[in-house]
C-alpha positions as CSV (number, residue, x, y, z in Angstrom):
1,M,90.6,112.2,118.5
2,D,91.8,116.3,117.3
3,L,92.7,118.2,115.2
4,I,96.3,118.0,116.5
5,N,96.3,113.5,116.1
6,I,94.9,114.4,112.8
7,L,98.3,116.6,112.0
8,V,100.6,114.4,113.5
9,W,99.3,111.0,111.7
10,V,99.9,113.0,108.6
11,I,103.1,114.3,109.1
12,V,104.0,110.7,110.1
13,G,102.6,109.6,107.3
14,A,104.2,111.6,105.2
15,I,108.1,111.2,106.7
16,A,107.1,107.5,106.6
17,G,105.1,106.9,103.3
18,W,108.1,109.1,101.2
19,L,111.4,107.2,103.0
20,A,109.4,103.9,102.0
21,S,109.0,105.0,98.9
22,I,112.6,106.0,98.4
23,V,113.7,102.6,99.6
24,M,111.6,100.5,97.4
25,K,112.1,102.4,95.3
26,T,108.5,103.8,94.1
27,N,109.2,107.0,94.4
28,R,108.3,108.8,91.1
29,Q,105.3,106.7,90.9
30,Q,103.3,107.9,93.5
31,G,102.6,111.5,95.1
32,L,102.4,113.0,98.2
33,L,98.9,111.9,98.9
34,M,99.6,108.6,97.9
35,D,102.7,108.7,100.3
36,I,100.6,110.1,103.2
37,V,98.0,107.3,102.7
38,I,101.3,104.3,102.6
39,G,102.3,106.0,105.7
40,I,99.2,105.8,107.4
41,V,98.7,102.1,106.6
42,G,102.2,101.7,107.4
43,G,102.4,103.2,110.9
44,L,98.9,100.7,111.6
45,I,100.6,97.4,110.0
46,G,104.4,98.4,111.7
47,G,102.2,99.0,115.0
48,F,100.4,95.4,114.3
49,V,103.3,93.7,113.1
50,L,106.1,94.9,116.3
51,N,103.3,94.5,118.7
52,A,103.4,91.0,117.3
53,L,106.9,91.0,117.9
54,N,106.5,92.2,121.6
55,V,109.1,95.0,120.4
56,G,106.5,97.8,121.2
57,G,105.5,99.5,118.1
58,A,103.1,102.1,118.8
59,V,102.5,105.7,116.9
60,T,102.8,107.9,119.7
61,G,102.9,111.1,118.3
62,L,105.7,113.1,116.5
63,N,108.8,111.0,117.7
64,L,111.5,108.7,115.9
65,A,110.1,105.9,117.5
66,S,106.8,106.3,115.6
67,I,108.0,107.2,112.4
68,L,109.9,104.2,111.9
69,T,107.5,102.2,113.2
70,A,105.3,103.6,110.4
71,F,108.0,103.4,107.8
72,I,108.2,100.0,109.0
73,G,105.1,99.1,107.9
74,A,105.0,101.2,105.3
75,V,107.8,99.1,103.2
76,I,106.0,95.9,104.1
77,L,103.0,97.5,102.5
78,L,104.6,98.1,99.6
79,A,106.2,95.1,99.2
80,V,103.0,93.2,99.3
81,L,102.1,95.5,96.9
82,R,104.3,94.9,94.7
83,M,104.0,90.8,94.9
84,L,100.5,91.5,93.9
85,R,101.2,93.1,91.2
86,S,104.2,91.0,90.1
87,A,101.5,88.2,90.4
88,T,99.3,89.3,87.7
């Protein structure tokens, strides 16, 4: 993994995490670093879920499909975190 791939993951993660935080209304609770982390983890979750559904879902670069995959995973992650917080 070279520097360009790492930068692409950070950019895709930031965009997807930010969009997911707006949709899930957690934007005021998290900053840029948390958006990036949520987006990167969301990319992994989104890729797994979409591959399991045979839809595709690889994060392959800085493109709309990658951002959409990471966004879907980030929304799933934030929804699970919300359910865990409300259960306690």
